[in-house]
CHARMM-style PDB file with segment names, atoms N, HN, CA, C and O in Angstrom:
ATOM      1  N   MET     1       4.388   5.676   0.191  1.00  0.00      PROA
ATOM      2  CA  MET     1       4.063   4.302   0.459  1.00  0.00      PROA
ATOM      3  C   MET     1       3.250   4.189   1.746  1.00  0.00      PROA
ATOM      4  O   MET     1       2.316   3.391   1.833  1.00  0.00      PROA
ATOM      5  N   ASN     2       3.614   4.993   2.740  1.00  0.00      PROA
ATOM      6  HN  ASN     2       4.372   5.641   2.669  1.00  0.00      PROA
ATOM      7  CA  ASN     2       2.838   4.998   3.988  1.00  0.00      PROA
ATOM      8  C   ASN     2       1.392   5.417   3.742  1.00  0.00      PROA
ATOM      9  O   ASN     2       0.464   4.818   4.286  1.00  0.00      PROA
ATOM     10  N   ILE     3       1.210   6.430   2.935  1.00  0.00      PROA
ATOM     11  HN  ILE     3       1.964   6.917   2.493  1.00  0.00      PROA
ATOM     12  CA  ILE     3      -0.143   6.919   2.667  1.00  0.00      PROA
ATOM     13  C   ILE     3      -0.953   5.875   1.907  1.00  0.00      PROA
ATOM     14  O   ILE     3      -2.141   5.695   2.178  1.00  0.00      PROA
ATOM     15  N   THR     4      -0.327   5.192   0.968  1.00  0.00      PROA
ATOM     16  HN  THR     4       0.638   5.338   0.748  1.00  0.00      PROA
ATOM     17  CA  THR     4      -1.021   4.135   0.220  1.00  0.00      PROA
ATOM     18  C   THR     4      -1.504   3.046   1.163  1.00  0.00      PROA
ATOM     19  O   THR     4      -2.649   2.604   1.073  1.00  0.00      PROA
ATOM     20  N   ILE     5      -0.651   2.620   2.051  1.00  0.00      PROA
ATOM     21  HN  ILE     5       0.280   2.979   2.124  1.00  0.00      PROA
ATOM     22  CA  ILE     5      -1.034   1.582   3.012  1.00  0.00      PROA
ATOM     23  C   ILE     5      -2.149   2.094   3.923  1.00  0.00      PROA
ATOM     24  O   ILE     5      -3.086   1.354   4.226  1.00  0.00      PROA
ATOM     25  N   ALA     6      -2.060   3.328   4.355  1.00  0.00      PROA
ATOM     26  HN  ALA     6      -1.300   3.929   4.109  1.00  0.00      PROA
ATOM     27  CA  ALA     6      -3.083   3.891   5.240  1.00  0.00      PROA
ATOM     28  C   ALA     6      -4.435   4.018   4.545  1.00  0.00      PROA
ATOM     29  O   ALA     6      -5.473   3.835   5.179  1.00  0.00      PROA
ATOM     30  N   LEU     7      -4.435   4.328   3.258  1.00  0.00      PROA
ATOM     31  HN  LEU     7      -3.591   4.478   2.743  1.00  0.00      PROA
ATOM     32  CA  LEU     7      -5.701   4.521   2.553  1.00  0.00      PROA
ATOM     33  C   LEU     7      -6.413   3.218   2.205  1.00  0.00      PROA
ATOM     34  O   LEU     7      -7.590   3.242   1.845  1.00  0.00      PROA
ATOM     35  N   ILE     8      -5.726   2.084   2.305  1.00  0.00      PROA
ATOM     36  HN  ILE     8      -4.770   2.065   2.598  1.00  0.00      PROA
ATOM     37  CA  ILE     8      -6.393   0.824   1.963  1.00  0.00      PROA
ATOM     38  C   ILE     8      -6.595  -0.098   3.154  1.00  0.00      PROA
ATOM     39  O   ILE     8      -7.106  -1.205   2.988  1.00  0.00      PROA
ATOM     40  N   THR     9      -6.207   0.329   4.347  1.00  0.00      PROA
ATOM     41  HN  THR     9      -5.791   1.229   4.482  1.00  0.00      PROA
ATOM     42  CA  THR     9      -6.394  -0.534   5.510  1.00  0.00      PROA
ATOM     43  C   THR     9      -7.416   0.074   6.464  1.00  0.00      PROA
ATOM     44  O   THR     9      -7.400   1.279   6.712  1.00  0.00      PROA
ATOM     45  N   PRO    10      -8.302  -0.760   6.997  1.00  0.00      PROA
ATOM     46  CA  PRO    10      -9.268  -0.267   7.976  1.00  0.00      PROA
ATOM     47  C   PRO    10      -8.565   0.141   9.252  1.00  0.00      PROA
ATOM     48  O   PRO    10      -7.460  -0.352   9.477  1.00  0.00      PROA
ATOM     49  N   PRO    11      -9.084   0.971  10.085  1.00  0.00      PROA
ATOM     50  CA  PRO    11     -10.408   1.549  10.091  1.00  0.00      PROA
ATOM     51  C   PRO    11     -10.514   2.854   9.307  1.00  0.00      PROA
ATOM     52  O   PRO    11     -11.625   3.329   9.070  1.00  0.00      PROA
ATOM     53  N   MET    12      -9.406   3.441   8.902  1.00  0.00      PROA
ATOM     54  HN  MET    12      -8.504   3.056   9.094  1.00  0.00      PROA
ATOM     55  CA  MET    12      -9.478   4.722   8.196  1.00  0.00      PROA
ATOM     56  C   MET    12      -9.233   4.565   6.707  1.00  0.00      PROA
ATOM     57  O   MET    12      -8.843   5.533   6.054  1.00  0.00      PROA
ATOM     58  N   GLY    13      -9.443   3.400   6.156  1.00  0.00      PROA
ATOM     59  HN  GLY    13      -9.759   2.613   6.687  1.00  0.00      PROA
ATOM     60  CA  GLY    13      -9.154   3.114   4.759  1.00  0.00      PROA
ATOM     61  C   GLY    13     -10.170   3.727   3.817  1.00  0.00      PROA
ATOM     62  O   GLY    13     -11.084   3.047   3.350  1.00  0.00      PROA
ATOM     63  N   ALA    14     -10.013   5.003   3.540  1.00  0.00      PROA
ATOM     64  HN  ALA    14      -9.271   5.555   3.919  1.00  0.00      PROA
ATOM     65  CA  ALA    14     -10.979   5.729   2.708  1.00  0.00      PROA
ATOM     66  C   ALA    14     -11.108   5.100   1.323  1.00  0.00      PROA
ATOM     67  O   ALA    14     -12.223   4.935   0.827  1.00  0.00      PROA
ATOM     68  N   CYS    15     -10.015   4.755   0.705  1.00  0.00      PROA
ATOM     69  HN  CYS    15      -9.110   4.889   1.108  1.00  0.00      PROA
ATOM     70  CA  CYS    15     -10.072   4.159  -0.641  1.00  0.00      PROA
ATOM     71  C   CYS    15     -10.768   2.807  -0.606  1.00  0.00      PROA
ATOM     72  O   CYS    15     -11.488   2.453  -1.540  1.00  0.00      PROA
ATOM     73  N   LEU    16     -10.559   2.060   0.453  1.00  0.00      PROA
ATOM     74  HN  LEU    16      -9.975   2.348   1.211  1.00  0.00      PROA
ATOM     75  CA  LEU    16     -11.208   0.756   0.592  1.00  0.00      PROA
ATOM     76  C   LEU    16     -12.725   0.918   0.690  1.00  0.00      PROA
ATOM     77  O   LEU    16     -13.471   0.157   0.074  1.00  0.00      PROA
ATOM     78  N   TYR    17     -13.179   1.898   1.455  1.00  0.00      PROA
ATOM     79  HN  TYR    17     -12.574   2.516   1.956  1.00  0.00      PROA
ATOM     80  CA  TYR    17     -14.615   2.131   1.608  1.00  0.00      PROA
ATOM     81  C   TYR    17     -15.241   2.622   0.292  1.00  0.00      PROA
ATOM     82  O   TYR    17     -16.339   2.200  -0.071  1.00  0.00      PROA
ATOM     83  N   VAL    18     -14.555   3.492  -0.399  1.00  0.00      PROA
ATOM     84  HN  VAL    18     -13.663   3.835  -0.105  1.00  0.00      PROA
ATOM     85  CA  VAL    18     -15.073   3.999  -1.676  1.00  0.00      PROA
ATOM     86  C   VAL    18     -15.132   2.886  -2.710  1.00  0.00      PROA
ATOM     87  O   VAL    18     -16.135   2.742  -3.409  1.00  0.00      PROA
ATOM     88  N   ALA    19     -14.070   2.099  -2.813  1.00  0.00      PROA
ATOM     89  HN  ALA    19     -13.256   2.215  -2.244  1.00  0.00      PROA
ATOM     90  CA  ALA    19     -14.050   1.002  -3.779  1.00  0.00      PROA
ATOM     91  C   ALA    19     -15.124  -0.027  -3.459  1.00  0.00      PROA
ATOM     92  O   ALA    19     -15.739  -0.590  -4.364  1.00  0.00      PROA
ATOM     93  N   SER    20     -15.349  -0.269  -2.187  1.00  0.00      PROA
ATOM     94  HN  SER    20     -14.849   0.189  -1.451  1.00  0.00      PROA
ATOM     95  CA  SER    20     -16.392  -1.212  -1.781  1.00  0.00      PROA
ATOM     96  C   SER    20     -17.775  -0.700  -2.156  1.00  0.00      PROA
ATOM     97  O   SER    20     -18.617  -1.472  -2.615  1.00  0.00      PROA
ATOM     98  N   ALA    21     -18.016   0.583  -1.969  1.00  0.00      PROA
ATOM     99  HN  ALA    21     -17.332   1.210  -1.596  1.00  0.00      PROA
ATOM    100  CA  ALA    21     -19.323   1.156  -2.297  1.00  0.00      PROA
ATOM    101  C   ALA    21     -19.556   1.198  -3.803  1.00  0.00      PROA
ATOM    102  O   ALA    21     -20.659   0.911  -4.268  1.00  0.00      PROA
ATOM    103  N   VAL    22     -18.536   1.549  -4.558  1.00  0.00      PROA
ATOM    104  HN  VAL    22     -17.640   1.782  -4.181  1.00  0.00      PROA
ATOM    105  CA  VAL    22     -18.691   1.649  -6.011  1.00  0.00      PROA
ATOM    106  C   VAL    22     -18.903   0.276  -6.639  1.00  0.00      PROA
ATOM    107  O   VAL    22     -19.746   0.110  -7.520  1.00  0.00      PROA
ATOM    108  N   SER    23     -18.130  -0.706  -6.178  1.00  0.00      PROA
ATOM    109  HN  SER    23     -17.445  -0.571  -5.463  1.00  0.00      PROA
ATOM    110  CA  SER    23     -18.216  -2.042  -6.787  1.00  0.00      PROA
ATOM    111  C   SER    23     -19.302  -2.904  -6.166  1.00  0.00      PROA
ATOM    112  O   SER    23     -19.597  -3.990  -6.665  1.00  0.00      PROA
ATOM    113  N   LYS    24     -19.903  -2.423  -5.074  1.00  0.00      PROA
ATOM    114  HN  LYS    24     -19.663  -1.541  -4.668  1.00  0.00      PROA
ATOM    115  CA  LYS    24     -20.957  -3.149  -4.364  1.00  0.00      PROA
ATOM    116  C   LYS    24     -20.477  -4.521  -3.879  1.00  0.00      PROA
ATOM    117  O   LYS    24     -21.226  -5.498  -3.891  1.00  0.00      PROA
ATOM    118  N   ILE    25     -19.218  -4.571  -3.455  1.00  0.00      PROA
ATOM    119  HN  ILE    25     -18.609  -3.778  -3.445  1.00  0.00      PROA
ATOM    120  CA  ILE    25     -18.626  -5.775  -2.874  1.00  0.00      PROA
ATOM    121  C   ILE    25     -18.519  -5.540  -1.372  1.00  0.00      PROA
ATOM    122  O   ILE    25     -18.171  -4.447  -0.924  1.00  0.00      PROA
ATOM    123  N   ASP    26     -18.821  -6.575  -0.607  1.00  0.00      PROA
ATOM    124  HN  ASP    26     -19.104  -7.462  -0.970  1.00  0.00      PROA
ATOM    125  CA  ASP    26     -18.751  -6.462   0.840  1.00  0.00      PROA
ATOM    126  C   ASP    26     -17.339  -6.064   1.279  1.00  0.00      PROA
ATOM    127  O   ASP    26     -16.351  -6.512   0.698  1.00  0.00      PROA
ATOM    128  N   LEU    27     -17.258  -5.234   2.291  1.00  0.00      PROA
ATOM    129  HN  LEU    27     -18.061  -4.869   2.763  1.00  0.00      PROA
ATOM    130  CA  LEU    27     -15.985  -4.710   2.760  1.00  0.00      PROA
ATOM    131  C   LEU    27     -15.059  -5.829   3.245  1.00  0.00      PROA
ATOM    132  O   LEU    27     -13.856  -5.788   2.989  1.00  0.00      PROA
ATOM    133  N   ALA    28     -15.603  -6.814   3.934  1.00  0.00      PROA
ATOM    134  HN  ALA    28     -16.581  -6.848   4.142  1.00  0.00      PROA
ATOM    135  CA  ALA    28     -14.782  -7.927   4.437  1.00  0.00      PROA
ATOM    136  C   ALA    28     -14.200  -8.739   3.294  1.00  0.00      PROA
ATOM    137  O   ALA    28     -13.042  -9.152   3.355  1.00  0.00      PROA
ATOM    138  N   VAL    29     -14.981  -8.972   2.258  1.00  0.00      PROA
ATOM    139  HN  VAL    29     -15.922  -8.637   2.208  1.00  0.00      PROA
ATOM    140  CA  VAL    29     -14.497  -9.715   1.090  1.00  0.00      PROA
ATOM    141  C   VAL    29     -13.387  -8.941   0.390  1.00  0.00      PROA
ATOM    142  O   VAL    29     -12.372  -9.512  -0.008  1.00  0.00      PROA
ATOM    143  N   MET    30     -13.591  -7.649   0.245  1.00  0.00      PROA
ATOM    144  HN  MET    30     -14.416  -7.185   0.568  1.00  0.00      PROA
ATOM    145  CA  MET    30     -12.589  -6.827  -0.425  1.00  0.00      PROA
ATOM    146  C   MET    30     -11.298  -6.786   0.386  1.00  0.00      PROA
ATOM    147  O   MET    30     -10.208  -6.848  -0.183  1.00  0.00      PROA
ATOM    148  N   PHE    31     -11.409  -6.682   1.696  1.00  0.00      PROA
ATOM    149  HN  PHE    31     -12.294  -6.632   2.158  1.00  0.00      PROA
ATOM    150  CA  PHE    31     -10.211  -6.629   2.519  1.00  0.00      PROA
ATOM    151  C   PHE    31      -9.433  -7.938   2.434  1.00  0.00      PROA
ATOM    152  O   PHE    31      -8.203  -7.921   2.392  1.00  0.00      PROA
ATOM    153  N   ARG    32     -10.128  -9.066   2.408  1.00  0.00      PROA
ATOM    154  HN  ARG    32     -11.127  -9.080   2.442  1.00  0.00      PROA
ATOM    155  CA  ARG    32      -9.431 -10.354   2.265  1.00  0.00      PROA
ATOM    156  C   ARG    32      -8.656 -10.429   0.964  1.00  0.00      PROA
ATOM    157  O   ARG    32      -7.591 -11.045   0.911  1.00  0.00      PROA
ATOM    158  N   GLU    33      -9.174  -9.813  -0.081  1.00  0.00      PROA
ATOM    159  HN  GLU    33     -10.038  -9.313  -0.038  1.00  0.00      PROA
ATOM    160  CA  GLU    33      -8.516  -9.856  -1.386  1.00  0.00      PROA
ATOM    161  C   GLU    33      -7.281  -8.959  -1.462  1.00  0.00      PROA
ATOM    162  O   GLU    33      -6.387  -9.223  -2.265  1.00  0.00      PROA
ATOM    163  N   ILE    34      -7.211  -7.911  -0.649  1.00  0.00      PROA
ATOM    164  HN  ILE    34      -7.938  -7.697   0.004  1.00  0.00      PROA
ATOM    165  CA  ILE    34      -6.057  -7.013  -0.729  1.00  0.00      PROA
ATOM    166  C   ILE    34      -4.990  -7.303   0.319  1.00  0.00      PROA
ATOM    167  O   ILE    34      -3.973  -6.611   0.370  1.00  0.00      PROA
ATOM    168  N   ILE    35      -5.206  -8.313   1.152  1.00  0.00      PROA
ATOM    169  HN  ILE    35      -6.032  -8.875   1.111  1.00  0.00      PROA
ATOM    170  CA  ILE    35      -4.203  -8.662   2.166  1.00  0.00      PROA
ATOM    171  C   ILE    35      -2.836  -8.946   1.541  1.00  0.00      PROA
ATOM    172  O   ILE    35      -1.839  -8.453   2.067  1.00  0.00      PROA
ATOM    173  N   PRO    36      -2.728  -9.714   0.445  1.00  0.00      PROA
ATOM    174  CA  PRO    36      -1.391  -9.914  -0.149  1.00  0.00      PROA
ATOM    175  C   PRO    36      -0.745  -8.608  -0.595  1.00  0.00      PROA
ATOM    176  O   PRO    36       0.463  -8.436  -0.432  1.00  0.00      PROA
ATOM    177  N   PHE    37      -1.520  -7.691  -1.151  1.00  0.00      PROA
ATOM    178  HN  PHE    37      -2.501  -7.831  -1.284  1.00  0.00      PROA
ATOM    179  CA  PHE    37      -0.967  -6.397  -1.563  1.00  0.00      PROA
ATOM    180  C   PHE    37      -0.439  -5.628  -0.360  1.00  0.00      PROA
ATOM    181  O   PHE    37       0.625  -5.015  -0.435  1.00  0.00      PROA
ATOM    182  N   ILE    38      -1.166  -5.654   0.736  1.00  0.00      PROA
ATOM    183  HN  ILE    38      -2.031  -6.152   0.797  1.00  0.00      PROA
ATOM    184  CA  ILE    38      -0.730  -4.964   1.941  1.00  0.00      PROA
ATOM    185  C   ILE    38       0.570  -5.570   2.449  1.00  0.00      PROA
ATOM    186  O   ILE    38       1.481  -4.845   2.849  1.00  0.00      PROA
ATOM    187  N   PHE    39       0.658  -6.896   2.435  1.00  0.00      PROA
ATOM    188  HN  PHE    39      -0.083  -7.485   2.111  1.00  0.00      PROA
ATOM    189  CA  PHE    39       1.877  -7.572   2.869  1.00  0.00      PROA
ATOM    190  C   PHE    39       3.076  -7.121   2.041  1.00  0.00      PROA
ATOM    191  O   PHE    39       4.113  -6.764   2.601  1.00  0.00      PROA
ATOM    192  N   TYR    40       2.949  -7.133   0.709  1.00  0.00      PROA
ATOM    193  HN  TYR    40       2.107  -7.422   0.254  1.00  0.00      PROA
ATOM    194  CA  TYR    40       4.058  -6.731  -0.148  1.00  0.00      PROA
ATOM    195  C   TYR    40       4.358  -5.237  -0.035  1.00  0.00      PROA
ATOM    196  O   TYR    40       5.516  -4.834  -0.137  1.00  0.00      PROA
ATOM    197  N   ALA    41       3.349  -4.428   0.169  1.00  0.00      PROA
ATOM    198  HN  ALA    41       2.408  -4.756   0.252  1.00  0.00      PROA
ATOM    199  CA  ALA    41       3.579  -2.994   0.348  1.00  0.00      PROA
ATOM    200  C   ALA    41       4.361  -2.730   1.636  1.00  0.00      PROA
ATOM    201  O   ALA    41       5.251  -1.879   1.658  1.00  0.00      PROA
ATOM    202  N   LEU    42       4.035  -3.450   2.698  1.00  0.00      PROA
ATOM    203  HN  LEU    42       3.312  -4.141   2.680  1.00  0.00      PROA
ATOM    204  CA  LEU    42       4.788  -3.302   3.947  1.00  0.00      PROA
ATOM    205  C   LEU    42       6.220  -3.803   3.784  1.00  0.00      PROA
ATOM    206  O   LEU    42       7.153  -3.205   4.318  1.00  0.00      PROA
ATOM    207  N   LEU    43       6.392  -4.886   3.055  1.00  0.00      PROA
ATOM    208  HN  LEU    43       5.633  -5.372   2.621  1.00  0.00      PROA
ATOM    209  CA  LEU    43       7.727  -5.412   2.797  1.00  0.00      PROA
ATOM    210  C   LEU    43       8.582  -4.400   2.040  1.00  0.00      PROA
ATOM    211  O   LEU    43       9.741  -4.180   2.391  1.00  0.00      PROA
ATOM    212  N   ILE    44       8.024  -3.795   1.019  1.00  0.00      PROA
ATOM    213  HN  ILE    44       7.082  -3.974   0.734  1.00  0.00      PROA
ATOM    214  CA  ILE    44       8.746  -2.786   0.243  1.00  0.00      PROA
ATOM    215  C   ILE    44       9.012  -1.547   1.094  1.00  0.00      PROA
ATOM    216  O   ILE    44      10.085  -0.951   1.001  1.00  0.00      PROA
ATOM    217  N   LEU    45       8.052  -1.160   1.916  1.00  0.00      PROA
ATOM    218  HN  LEU    45       7.180  -1.644   1.991  1.00  0.00      PROA
ATOM    219  CA  LEU    45       8.256  -0.006   2.799  1.00  0.00      PROA
ATOM    220  C   LEU    45       9.434  -0.241   3.738  1.00  0.00      PROA
ATOM    221  O   LEU    45      10.277   0.640   3.908  1.00  0.00      PROA
ATOM    222  N   PHE    46       9.500  -1.428   4.349  1.00  0.00      PROA
ATOM    223  HN  PHE    46       8.816  -2.144   4.211  1.00  0.00      PROA
ATOM    224  CA  PHE    46      10.621  -1.732   5.230  1.00  0.00      PROA
ATOM    225  C   PHE    46      11.930  -1.781   4.464  1.00  0.00      PROA
ATOM    226  O   PHE    46      12.966  -1.373   4.989  1.00  0.00      PROA
ATOM    227  N   LEU    47      11.903  -2.271   3.239  1.00  0.00      PROA
ATOM    228  HN  LEU    47      11.061  -2.602   2.813  1.00  0.00      PROA
ATOM    229  CA  LEU    47      13.102  -2.295   2.413  1.00  0.00      PROA
ATOM    230  C   LEU    47      13.588  -0.878   2.116  1.00  0.00      PROA
ATOM    231  O   LEU    47      14.787  -0.602   2.165  1.00  0.00      PROA
ATOM    232  N   VAL    48      12.663   0.006   1.813  1.00  0.00      PROA
ATOM    233  HN  VAL    48      11.689  -0.218   1.773  1.00  0.00      PROA
ATOM    234  CA  VAL    48      13.016   1.401   1.531  1.00  0.00      PROA
ATOM    235  C   VAL    48      13.564   2.087   2.788  1.00  0.00      PROA
ATOM    236  O   VAL    48      14.490   2.893   2.704  1.00  0.00      PROA
ATOM    237  N   ILE    49      12.996   1.768   3.939  1.00  0.00      PROA
ATOM    238  HN  ILE    49      12.244   1.114   4.008  1.00  0.00      PROA
ATOM    239  CA  ILE    49      13.464   2.372   5.191  1.00  0.00      PROA
ATOM    240  C   ILE    49      14.851   1.850   5.561  1.00  0.00      PROA
ATOM    241  O   ILE    49      15.719   2.627   5.958  1.00  0.00      PROA
ATOM    242  N   LEU    50      15.065   0.546   5.433  1.00  0.00      PROA
ATOM    243  HN  LEU    50      14.360  -0.086   5.110  1.00  0.00      PROA
ATOM    244  CA  LEU    50      16.322  -0.050   5.870  1.00  0.00      PROA
ATOM    245  C   LEU    50      17.456   0.104   4.867  1.00  0.00      PROA
ATOM    246  O   LEU    50      18.621   0.176   5.258  1.00  0.00      PROA
ATOM    247  N   VAL    51      17.127   0.154   3.563  1.00  0.00      PROA
ATOM    248  HN  VAL    51      16.180   0.095   3.246  1.00  0.00      PROA
ATOM    249  CA  VAL    51      18.147   0.257   2.515  1.00  0.00      PROA
ATOM    250  C   VAL    51      17.753   1.402   1.573  1.00  0.00      PROA
ATOM    251  O   VAL    51      17.247   1.146   0.481  1.00  0.00      PROA
ATOM    252  N   PRO    52      17.974   2.653   1.975  1.00  0.00      PROA
ATOM    253  CA  PRO    52      17.545   3.775   1.140  1.00  0.00      PROA
ATOM    254  C   PRO    52      18.263   3.832  -0.206  1.00  0.00      PROA
ATOM    255  O   PRO    52      17.728   4.400  -1.158  1.00  0.00      PROA
ATOM    256  N   ASP    53      19.464   3.254  -0.308  1.00  0.00      PROA
ATOM    257  HN  ASP    53      19.898   2.792   0.466  1.00  0.00      PROA
ATOM    258  CA  ASP    53      20.173   3.245  -1.589  1.00  0.00      PROA
ATOM    259  C   ASP    53      19.409   2.446  -2.648  1.00  0.00      PROA
ATOM    260  O   ASP    53      19.622   2.630  -3.846  1.00  0.00      PROA
ATOM    261  N   PHE    54      18.531   1.572  -2.204  1.00  0.00      PROA
ATOM    262  HN  PHE    54      18.357   1.422  -1.231  1.00  0.00      PROA
ATOM    263  CA  PHE    54      17.715   0.780  -3.123  1.00  0.00      PROA
ATOM    264  C   PHE    54      16.845   1.671  -4.007  1.00  0.00      PROA
ATOM    265  O   PHE    54      16.649   1.378  -5.187  1.00  0.00      PROA
ATOM    266  N   VAL    55      16.326   2.751  -3.440  1.00  0.00      PROA
ATOM    267  HN  VAL    55      16.485   2.989  -2.482  1.00  0.00      PROA
ATOM    268  CA  VAL    55      15.466   3.653  -4.227  1.00  0.00      PROA
ATOM    269  C   VAL    55      16.176   4.919  -4.662  1.00  0.00      PROA
ATOM    270  O   VAL    55      15.679   5.641  -5.526  1.00  0.00      PROA
ATOM    271  N   LEU    56      17.334   5.200  -4.077  1.00  0.00      PROA
ATOM    272  HN  LEU    56      17.738   4.613  -3.375  1.00  0.00      PROA
ATOM    273  CA  LEU    56      18.064   6.413  -4.442  1.00  0.00      PROA
ATOM    274  C   LEU    56      19.148   6.147  -5.485  1.00  0.00      PROA
ATOM    275  O   LEU    56      19.934   7.040  -5.802  1.00  0.00      PROA
ATOM    276  N   PHE    57      19.195   4.949  -6.008  1.00  0.00      PROA
ATOM    277  HN  PHE    57      18.557   4.224  -5.751  1.00  0.00      PROA
ATOM    278  CA  PHE    57      20.207   4.599  -6.988  1.00  0.00      PROA
ATOM    279  C   PHE    57      20.053   5.419  -8.273  1.00  0.00      PROA
ATOM    280  O   PHE    57      21.037   5.979  -8.756  1.00  0.00      PROA
ATOM    281  N   ILE    58      18.868   5.500  -8.824  1.00  0.00      PROA
ATOM    282  HN  ILE    58      18.070   5.045  -8.431  1.00  0.00      PROA
ATOM    283  CA  ILE    58      18.654   6.206 -10.089  1.00  0.00      PROA
ATOM    284  C   ILE    58      18.888   7.707  -9.923  1.00  0.00      PROA
ATOM    285  O   ILE    58      19.598   8.281 -10.749  1.00  0.00      PROA
ATOM    286  N   PRO    59      18.332   8.385  -8.903  1.00  0.00      PROA
ATOM    287  CA  PRO    59      18.660   9.806  -8.772  1.00  0.00      PROA
ATOM    288  C   PRO    59      20.157  10.050  -8.580  1.00  0.00      PROA
ATOM    289  O   PRO    59      20.697  11.045  -9.064  1.00  0.00      PROA
ATOM    290  N   GLY    60      20.825   9.131  -7.866  1.00  0.00      PROA
ATOM    291  HN  GLY    60      20.386   8.324  -7.472  1.00  0.00      PROA
ATOM    292  CA  GLY    60      22.263   9.275  -7.686  1.00  0.00      PROA
ATOM    293  C   GLY    60      23.036   9.071  -8.978  1.00  0.00      PROA
ATOM    294  O   GLY    60      24.078   9.692  -9.188  1.00  0.00      PROA
ATOM    295  N   ALA    61      22.530   8.207  -9.840  1.00  0.00      PROA
ATOM    296  HN  ALA    61      21.684   7.703  -9.670  1.00  0.00      PROA
ATOM    297  CA  ALA    61      23.203   7.933 -11.110  1.00  0.00      PROA
ATOM    298  C   ALA    61      23.026   9.098 -12.082  1.00  0.00      PROA
ATOM    299  O   ALA    61      23.832   9.254 -12.999  1.00  0.00      PROA
ATOM    300  N   LEU    62      21.998   9.910 -11.904  1.00  0.00      PROA
ATOM    301  HN  LEU    62      21.343   9.783 -11.159  1.00  0.00      PROA
ATOM    302  CA  LEU    62      21.754  11.018 -12.820  1.00  0.00      PROA
ATOM    303  C   LEU    62      22.585  12.252 -12.487  1.00  0.00      PROA
ATOM    304  O   LEU    62      22.630  13.192 -13.281  1.00  0.00      PROA
ATOM    305  N   ASN    63      23.227  12.265 -11.355  1.00  0.00      PROA
ATOM    306  HN  ASN    63      23.190  11.501 -10.711  1.00  0.00      PROA
ATOM    307  CA  ASN    63      24.081  13.421 -11.001  1.00  0.00      PROA
ATOM    308  C   ASN    63      25.351  13.415 -11.737  1.00  0.00      PROA
ATOM    309  OT1 ASN    63      26.174  14.312 -11.555  1.00  0.00      PROA
TER     310      ASN     63
END
């Protein structure tokens, strides 16, 4: 999740730059459109950090 957030946020957002070049959409416009995704990704990341049982439930149930 950390890597996903890092790859889509400037200044080192490699995926953001590639997607902008391929789609020929201005980088600022594209970044404005992904702000909600970044917000929810950060929210989920904090949830995973603070409540690890939230994501470890299924592996624990398979034991």
